[in-house]
N, C-alpha and C positions, 0 to 999 in steps of 0.2 A: 417739854412734853405737852403742859397744858395750852400753850400757844399754838402747838401743832393741831390739837384738837379744835380749838377757835378757828384756825385756818381751814381745816377740813370741813367743819360745820358751814363756814361762810362758802366754801366753794360748792358744797351741795346745795345750800339754799339758793346760791346764785344759779346753779345749773336750772333749777326748776322755775326761778323767776324769768329767766331768759326767754323771751317770746320769738326770737329770731332763729335761735338754734333749733335744728329739729329733732325728732325723738330719737333716730338712730344715733344722731351725734351725742346726744345726751346718754344714751345707753352705752356708747362707747367710752365717754368720760367716766361713768360710774364704774364700769368694768375696770378700766384702768386704775381708778381709785382703790378698787378692791384688791386689785393684784399687785400693784407697785404704788401704794399710797402716797409715800413722802415724795418721791419723784413727780408724780401726776400733780399733786397740790402745787409743787414749786413750779412746774411748767405752766399749770393753769393760771396761777397768779402772774406769772411773767406775760404769758400770751393774752389773757384776757382781764387783766386787772383794772385797766382804765375803764371798761365796760362794766365791770363789777362796781365801781365806784358811782358811774353815772346811773346805773339801776337802782342802786342803793339810795342815792341822793333823790331820783325821781320817786321812788316809793315813800321815801321820808316826807316828801312835798304833798304827796297825795294823801297821806294819813292825816298831815297837818290840816289840810284843806278840808278834809271830811270831818275832823275835830272842831274846827272853827265853823263849819257850817251847822254842825250838830248843836253847838252852844248858842248860836245865833237863834236857831229855831226854838231852843228851849227857853231862852231869854225873852223872847217874843210871845210866847204862849203862857209865861207864867205870870200870874196876877200879883201885885204888890199888896201889901197889907190893907192900903187904903181902898184898893178896889173891892178886896175881899169883904172889909168892914161895910162898905157902902151897899153891896148886894145884901149882906146880912140885914143890914138896916132896913133897905127896901122890902125884904121878907118879913120884918118885924112889923113894918108899917101896913103891910097888906094883911097882917094877922096870921100868917102862914107859920110863924115860929112864936115862941113865947119869950118873954123878956130874960129867962134864964138861959135859953138856948142862944139868944143873941149874944148874951156876955161870954158863953162858952166859946162862940164862934170867933168873937172879937179876941178873946185870949189866945185862941189858937194862931189867929193871923198874926198877932203881934209877937207870940214866941217864935213862929217860922221866920219872922224877919229879923229877929235878933241873931239866929243862927247864919243868916245869909250875909250879915254885914261884917 
């Protein structure tokens, strides 16, 4: 019974994921799922199973690419502890911050780097 619900959920998700299937065809599949659920899931998986796998794989690759791109963008923008300390030192040398504030910024930068390593 649990595996049937997984298959039913997979069919419904695939119906809405498929860009080539028209709205009326999606509505017909959903109606068939409502009135004859077990048989419709079986027919859908047999008739459109290969397309389901391709769409799922494509979506997975797109999500992975988006995740990789996000990680690269965050990694480029984050400053390491050495950069943060050098910026704080420049502020100290300019007289913008006090030595106590410099020590606080330095300890923050060093503590963050210990979490990321």
